C-alpha positions in Angstrom: -6.3 -3.3 -14.3 -9.4 -4.8 -15.8 -10.7 -6.1 -12.5 -10.2 -2.7 -10.7 -13.2 -0.4 -10.8 -12.9 3.4 -10.7 -14.7 5.0 -7.8 -17.8 7.2 -8.3 -17.4 10.8 -9.5 -19.4 12.0 -6.5 -17.0 10.5 -3.9 -14.0 11.7 -6.0 -15.4 15.3 -5.8 -16.1 15.1 -2.1 -12.6 13.7 -1.4 -11.0 16.5 -3.4 -13.2 19.0 -1.7 -11.9 17.8 1.7 -8.3 17.8 0.5 -8.4 21.4 -0.9 -10.4 22.6 2.1 -7.6 21.3 4.4 -5.0 22.9 2.2 -6.9 26.2 2.4 -7.3 26.1 6.2 -3.8 24.7 7.1 -2.2 28.2 7.4 -4.5 29.0 10.3 -2.4 26.8 12.5 0.6 29.1 12.0 -1.6 32.3 12.4 -1.4 33.0 8.6 -4.1 33.9 6.1 -6.4 31.3 4.5 -5.4 30.2 1.0 -8.3 31.5 -0.9 -7.4 29.8 -4.2 -7.6 26.4 -2.5 -10.9 27.3 -0.9 -12.3 28.2 -4.3 -11.1 25.0 -5.8 -12.6 23.0 -2.9 -16.0 24.6 -3.4 -15.8 23.9 -7.1 -15.2 20.2 -6.4 -18.0 20.1 -3.8 -20.5 21.7 -6.2 -19.4 19.5 -9.1 -19.4 16.4 -7.0 -22.9 16.9 -5.6 -24.7 18.4 -8.6 -22.8 17.6 -11.9 -20.6 14.7 -11.0 -20.3 13.5 -14.7 -18.1 16.5 -15.4 -15.5 15.0 -13.0 -15.1 11.8 -15.1 -11.9 12.8 -16.9 -10.2 14.0 -13.7 -11.3 10.8 -11.9 -9.9 8.6 -14.7 -6.7 10.7 -14.7 -6.4 10.4 -10.9 -7.0 6.6 -11.2 -4.3 6.1 -13.8 -1.9 8.2 -11.6 -2.7 5.9 -8.7 -2.0 2.8 -10.9 1.3 4.3 -12.0 2.3 5.1 -8.4 1.5 1.6 -7.4 3.7 0.2 -10.1 6.6 2.4 -9.0 6.3 2.4 -5.2 5.4 -1.2 -4.6 8.6 -2.7 -6.1 10.7 0.0 -4.3 9.1 -0.8 -0.9 9.5 -4.6 -1.5 13.1 -4.1 -2.5 13.8 -2.1 0.6 12.1 -4.7 2.8 14.3 -7.4 1.1 17.6 -5.6 1.3 17.1 -4.1 4.8 15.3 -7.0 6.5 15.7 -10.3 4.7 19.3 -9.9 3.6 20.7 -9.0 7.0 18.8 -11.9 8.5 20.4 -14.2 5.9 23.9 -12.9 6.7 23.2 -13.4 10.4 22.1 -16.9 9.8 25.3 -17.6 7.7 27.5 -16.1 10.4 25.8 -18.3 13.1 26.1 -21.3 10.7 22.3 -22.0 10.9 20.7 -24.1 8.2 17.0 -23.7 9.0 15.8 -25.2 5.7 18.3 -28.1 5.8 19.8 -27.2 2.4 23.4 -28.2 3.1 24.7 -31.3 1.4 25.1 -34.4 3.5 26.2 -37.9 2.8 23.0 -39.6 3.8 21.3 -41.9 1.4 18.1 -39.8 1.6 17.1 -36.3 2.8 13.8 -37.8 4.2 13.2 -36.7 7.8 11.7 -39.3 10.0 9.0 -38.1 12.4 8.8 -39.6 15.9 5.6 -37.9 17.1 2.2 -38.5 15.6 1.3 -36.9 12.3 -1.2 -34.6 13.9 -2.4 -33.7 17.3 -6.2 -33.2 17.6 -6.1 -31.7 21.1 -6.4 -27.9 21.6 -7.3 -27.1 18.1 -8.6 -23.7 18.9 
């Protein structure tokens, strides 16, 4: 967390201005009234972001810490889902097809060394 830098208060204020502006104007799509509370909050964020951005420092830090917390929770969940829904079925499929792509099965050979018949590297068509 030490190498991650918090964004500027001005950009934080402008981003939240846009977010609350979208929240206030979203009901127009369904022919409903504008959410005035969200419009007022968006204007407050715009004014504070442009004129007195140092007032937004505590909110910016809180939002940053919330993002770090979400990253610590969501990242392992997503990686776990990828493992259990992608990697594990592929492993079961490889076992059913009796494939040993990494050559991990025991054999009676004296060595596991794989002799190569072709040259070590081909320098043609590198790019």
